[in-house]
GUFI-60353 format. One record per residue (C-alpha): residue number from 0; residue in three letters; chain; z, x, y. Coordinates in steps of 0.5 Angstrom, whole numbers, plus 500, padded with zeros to 3 digits. Each point is the difference from the previous one (the first is absolute). Layout:
residues N
(r NUM,'ALA','A',(Z,X,Y))
...
//
This chain:
residues 286
(r 0,'MET','A',(185,119,890))
(r 1,'LYS','A',(498,508,499))
(r 2,'LYS','A',(501,504,506))
(r 3,'LYS','A',(494,504,503))
(r 4,'LEU','A',(500,506,499))
(r 5,'ASN','A',(497,506,505))
(r 6,'LYS','A',(495,505,499))
(r 7,'LYS','A',(506,505,499))
(r 8,'GLU','A',(504,495,495))
(r 9,'LYS','A',(494,500,496))
(r 10,'LYS','A',(499,507,499))
(r 11,'LYS','A',(501,501,491))
(r 12,'SER','A',(507,504,500))
(r 13,'TYR','A',(502,504,494))
(r 14,'THR','A',(507,497,498))
(r 15,'PHE','A',(504,500,494))
(r 16,'GLN','A',(498,493,499))
(r 17,'ASP','A',(493,501,499))
(r 18,'THR','A',(500,507,497))
(r 19,'THR','A',(503,496,494))
(r 20,'ASP','A',(496,495,500))
(r 21,'ILE','A',(494,505,498))
(r 22,'ILE','A',(504,504,495))
(r 23,'LYS','A',(504,494,497))
(r 24,'ASP','A',(493,495,499))
(r 25,'ASN','A',(497,501,494))
(r 26,'ILE','A',(492,500,503))
(r 27,'TYR','A',(502,507,503))
(r 28,'CYS','A',(505,502,496))
(r 29,'PHE','A',(500,502,491))
(r 30,'ALA','A',(506,506,500))
(r 31,'LYS','A',(505,499,496))
(r 32,'GLU','A',(506,498,505))
(r 33,'TYR','A',(506,503,497))
(r 34,'PHE','A',(505,500,505))
(r 35,'ARG','A',(501,496,508))
(r 36,'TYR','A',(506,501,504))
(r 37,'LYS','A',(500,499,507))
(r 38,'ASN','A',(495,503,503))
(r 39,'ILE','A',(496,503,494))
(r 40,'ILE','A',(496,499,495))
(r 41,'LEU','A',(500,505,494))
(r 42,'TYR','A',(495,498,495))
(r 43,'ASN','A',(499,504,492))
(r 44,'ASP','A',(492,502,500))
(r 45,'ASP','A',(496,506,502))
(r 46,'CYS','A',(497,502,505))
(r 47,'LEU','A',(493,502,497))
(r 48,'ASN','A',(499,493,499))
(r 49,'GLU','A',(495,498,506))
(r 50,'ASN','A',(501,493,498))
(r 51,'LEU','A',(508,499,502))
(r 52,'PHE','A',(498,498,507))
(r 53,'LYS','A',(494,497,503))
(r 54,'LYS','A',(502,499,508))
(r 55,'GLU','A',(502,506,504))
(r 56,'PHE','A',(508,500,502))
(r 57,'ILE','A',(502,507,500))
(r 58,'ASP','A',(502,502,507))
(r 59,'ILE','A',(504,506,498))
(r 60,'ILE','A',(500,504,493))
(r 61,'VAL','A',(505,505,499))
(r 62,'THR','A',(499,504,494))
(r 63,'SER','A',(501,506,496))
(r 64,'PRO','A',(496,499,493))
(r 65,'PRO','A',(501,505,492))
(r 66,'TYR','A',(499,507,503))
(r 67,'ASN','A',(496,502,493))
(r 68,'VAL','A',(506,505,498))
(r 69,'GLY','A',(503,498,493))
(r 70,'MET','A',(504,495,503))
(r 71,'ASN','A',(505,496,495))
(r 72,'TYR','A',(496,493,502))
(r 73,'THR','A',(501,495,495))
(r 74,'SER','A',(493,496,502))
(r 75,'ASN','A',(496,505,503))
(r 76,'ASN','A',(497,506,498))
(r 77,'ASP','A',(502,506,504))
(r 78,'THR','A',(497,504,496))
(r 79,'LEU','A',(492,500,502))
(r 80,'THR','A',(495,505,501))
(r 81,'TYR','A',(498,502,507))
(r 82,'GLU','A',(494,496,500))
(r 83,'ASN','A',(502,493,498))
(r 84,'TYR','A',(507,500,504))
(r 85,'LEU','A',(495,500,506))
(r 86,'LYS','A',(496,495,497))
(r 87,'PHE','A',(506,496,499))
(r 88,'SER','A',(502,502,507))
(r 89,'GLU','A',(494,496,502))
(r 90,'LYS','A',(501,494,497))
(r 91,'TRP','A',(506,498,503))
(r 92,'ILE','A',(498,502,506))
(r 93,'LYS','A',(493,496,501))
(r 94,'ASN','A',(505,494,498))
(r 95,'CYS','A',(505,501,504))
(r 96,'TYR','A',(494,501,506))
(r 97,'LEU','A',(497,493,497))
(r 98,'TRP','A',(508,496,501))
(r 99,'SER','A',(501,502,507))
(r 100,'LYS','A',(499,497,507))
(r 101,'ASN','A',(495,505,505))
(r 102,'GLN','A',(505,502,503))
(r 103,'ALA','A',(504,502,494))
(r 104,'ARG','A',(504,507,499))
(r 105,'PHE','A',(501,505,496))
(r 106,'LEU','A',(505,504,498))
(r 107,'LEU','A',(499,505,494))
(r 108,'ASN','A',(505,505,497))
(r 109,'VAL','A',(497,505,496))
(r 110,'PRO','A',(500,507,499))
(r 111,'LEU','A',(498,505,504))
(r 112,'ASP','A',(497,505,493))
(r 113,'LYS','A',(502,500,494))
(r 114,'ASN','A',(501,505,494))
(r 115,'LYS','A',(502,499,494))
(r 116,'GLY','A',(492,499,496))
(r 117,'GLY','A',(497,505,506))
(r 118,'GLN','A',(500,500,507))
(r 119,'LYS','A',(498,493,503))
(r 120,'SER','A',(499,498,507))
(r 121,'VAL','A',(503,493,498))
(r 122,'GLY','A',(501,498,508))
(r 123,'ALA','A',(493,502,503))
(r 124,'ASP','A',(496,496,493))
(r 125,'ILE','A',(505,494,501))
(r 126,'THR','A',(498,500,507))
(r 127,'THR','A',(493,500,499))
(r 128,'ILE','A',(499,496,494))
(r 129,'ALA','A',(505,494,506))
(r 130,'GLN','A',(494,502,504))
(r 131,'LYS','A',(495,498,495))
(r 132,'VAL','A',(502,493,499))
(r 133,'GLY','A',(499,498,507))
(r 134,'TRP','A',(508,502,503))
(r 135,'LYS','A',(500,504,506))
(r 136,'TYR','A',(504,506,501))
(r 137,'HIS','A',(505,501,506))
(r 138,'SER','A',(505,505,499))
(r 139,'THR','A',(505,504,494))
(r 140,'ILE','A',(507,500,501))
(r 141,'ILE','A',(504,507,497))
(r 142,'TRP','A',(506,497,496))
(r 143,'ASN','A',(504,507,500))
(r 144,'GLU','A',(505,499,494))
(r 145,'GLY','A',(507,501,500))
(r 146,'ASN','A',(502,500,493))
(r 147,'ILE','A',(494,503,496))
(r 148,'SER','A',(501,503,493))
(r 149,'ARG','A',(501,508,500))
(r 150,'ARG','A',(494,505,499))
(r 151,'THR','A',(498,502,494))
(r 152,'ALA','A',(493,501,500))
(r 153,'TRP','A',(498,506,505))
(r 154,'GLY','A',(493,504,496))
(r 155,'SER','A',(500,507,500))
(r 156,'TRP','A',(507,502,503))
(r 157,'LEU','A',(500,504,506))
(r 158,'SER','A',(493,501,498))
(r 159,'ALA','A',(494,498,504))
(r 160,'SER','A',(497,499,492))
(r 161,'ALA','A',(499,493,500))
(r 162,'PRO','A',(507,497,504))
(r 163,'TYR','A',(501,493,501))
(r 164,'VAL','A',(501,497,506))
(r 165,'ILE','A',(504,493,501))
(r 166,'ALA','A',(501,496,505))
(r 167,'PRO','A',(506,496,500))
(r 168,'VAL','A',(497,493,504))
(r 169,'GLU','A',(498,494,498))
(r 170,'LEU','A',(494,497,504))
(r 171,'ILE','A',(500,492,502))
(r 172,'ILE','A',(492,499,503))
(r 173,'VAL','A',(500,495,505))
(r 174,'LEU','A',(494,496,499))
(r 175,'TYR','A',(497,492,502))
(r 176,'LYS','A',(495,495,498))
(r 177,'ASP','A',(495,499,506))
(r 178,'GLU','A',(505,500,507))
(r 179,'TRP','A',(505,505,501))
(r 180,'LYS','A',(502,495,507))
(r 181,'LYS','A',(505,495,498))
(r 182,'THR','A',(499,492,503))
(r 183,'HIS','A',(502,497,495))
(r 184,'GLY','A',(507,498,496))
(r 185,'THR','A',(506,498,505))
(r 186,'LYS','A',(498,507,504))
(r 187,'LYS','A',(508,500,500))
(r 188,'SER','A',(502,507,498))
(r 189,'ASP','A',(507,502,498))
(r 190,'ILE','A',(500,508,502))
(r 191,'LYS','A',(505,504,503))
(r 192,'LYS','A',(498,505,506))
(r 193,'ASP','A',(503,506,497))
(r 194,'GLU','A',(497,498,492))
(r 195,'PHE','A',(493,499,504))
(r 196,'MET','A',(501,506,504))
(r 197,'SER','A',(502,504,493))
(r 198,'TRP','A',(495,497,496))
(r 199,'THR','A',(494,500,503))
(r 200,'GLN','A',(501,508,499))
(r 201,'GLY','A',(495,501,493))
(r 202,'VAL','A',(506,504,496))
(r 203,'TRP','A',(506,496,497))
(r 204,'THR','A',(506,503,497))
(r 205,'PHE','A',(504,496,496))
(r 206,'ASN','A',(503,501,491))
(r 207,'GLY','A',(497,497,495))
(r 208,'GLU','A',(503,495,496))
(r 209,'SER','A',(504,501,493))
(r 210,'ALA','A',(496,498,494))
(r 211,'LYS','A',(507,499,498))
(r 212,'ARG','A',(502,496,504))
(r 213,'ILE','A',(496,495,500))
(r 214,'GLY','A',(498,501,493))
(r 215,'HIS','A',(492,500,501))
(r 216,'PRO','A',(496,506,498))
(r 217,'ALA','A',(497,502,508))
(r 218,'PRO','A',(504,495,505))
(r 219,'PHE','A',(499,502,507))
(r 220,'PRO','A',(505,499,506))
(r 221,'ARG','A',(501,493,503))
(r 222,'GLN','A',(498,506,507))
(r 223,'LEU','A',(494,500,498))
(r 224,'PRO','A',(498,492,501))
(r 225,'TYR','A',(505,499,504))
(r 226,'ARG','A',(496,505,506))
(r 227,'CYS','A',(494,498,498))
(r 228,'ILE','A',(501,492,500))
(r 229,'LYS','A',(503,501,507))
(r 230,'LEU','A',(495,505,503))
(r 231,'PHE','A',(493,496,498))
(r 232,'SER','A',(503,493,498))
(r 233,'TYR','A',(502,493,505))
(r 234,'LEU','A',(505,496,497))
(r 235,'ASN','A',(498,495,495))
(r 236,'ASP','A',(494,504,499))
(r 237,'VAL','A',(498,501,492))
(r 238,'VAL','A',(503,506,497))
(r 239,'PHE','A',(496,501,492))
(r 240,'ASP','A',(502,505,495))
(r 241,'PRO','A',(495,500,494))
(r 242,'PHE','A',(505,506,497))
(r 243,'SER','A',(506,496,502))
(r 244,'GLY','A',(504,505,494))
(r 245,'SER','A',(508,498,502))
(r 246,'GLY','A',(498,496,506))
(r 247,'THR','A',(502,504,505))
(r 248,'THR','A',(494,498,505))
(r 249,'LEU','A',(501,492,499))
(r 250,'ILE','A',(508,502,502))
(r 251,'GLU','A',(498,503,507))
(r 252,'ALA','A',(495,495,502))
(r 253,'ALA','A',(506,495,498))
(r 254,'ASN','A',(505,502,503))
(r 255,'ASN','A',(495,501,507))
(r 256,'ASN','A',(497,494,501))
(r 257,'ARG','A',(494,501,496))
(r 258,'ILE','A',(497,495,493))
(r 259,'GLY','A',(500,506,494))
(r 260,'ILE','A',(495,499,495))
(r 261,'GLY','A',(501,504,494))
(r 262,'LEU','A',(495,502,494))
(r 263,'GLU','A',(503,503,494))
(r 264,'LEU','A',(497,501,493))
(r 265,'ASP','A',(507,502,496))
(r 266,'SER','A',(504,494,498))
(r 267,'ASN','A',(506,505,500))
(r 268,'TYR','A',(499,502,507))
(r 269,'CYS','A',(499,493,503))
(r 270,'LYS','A',(507,498,497))
(r 271,'LEU','A',(504,507,503))
(r 272,'SER','A',(496,498,507))
(r 273,'THR','A',(503,492,500))
(r 274,'SER','A',(506,504,499))
(r 275,'ARG','A',(500,504,505))
(r 276,'ILE','A',(497,495,505))
(r 277,'ILE','A',(505,494,498))
(r 278,'LYS','A',(506,506,501))
(r 279,'GLU','A',(497,504,506))
(r 280,'VAL','A',(496,494,504))
(r 281,'GLN','A',(503,498,506))
(r 282,'SER','A',(502,492,504))
(r 283,'ILE','A',(492,501,503))
(r 284,'SER','A',(497,493,504))
(r 285,'PHE','A',(494,499,502))
//
């Protein structure tokens, strides 16, 4: 005989099993699954396709999209006009909005600005686009990289004629869908006191990642998704990266007892991240 559930027990909980049931069910998921390992699912598909997922499943997005600065991606044009780049940004950001739960957070790593091909206010423009499609703005974290490349563009050297001002930082824009306060999920946080006190200060200083070491033209360091995941999500939350690349967000999701769901268009990067995930994901248990 089945035990009667009290009101508390009847409340919906978001667990690993619930999530995989939603994602792997063909009624809701049409993305091409490439790899499944422990609490990670990687799809070899395009985040511009709004029909990949038919149900809201995301608790937190941690991603860094292409910057449109001429990187040599094998499956993505990184030399769009700025107008087309903003259209591209609006499309994938809107899709992420549609796939997210109402209390989802969105941690978006983008440049502050760019000067290649003309000065553009990238961070401000993408923040505006995100709000246009429905995301709400919470705050911005400044990522102060410790290993920026050496300056080569000064503009008018030692002259007020036309100097270039270049800030050696990137942004992590903090957005959310409908409600900032999290009342869903396990309600279990694993962040330490010193981490919380340090990371709620809006300037984060840590080095970038070596493209040569990882084998991807624009990897971000593990410290970035690690901090975002620990500060803004609960244990067992679904962490999504629509530009999974070398798999860094998925690795940090898995190693910190979250569910990692990634989308990656390029099959070569899917292969790379598969290798990294197998090597770097620890034994975890839900």
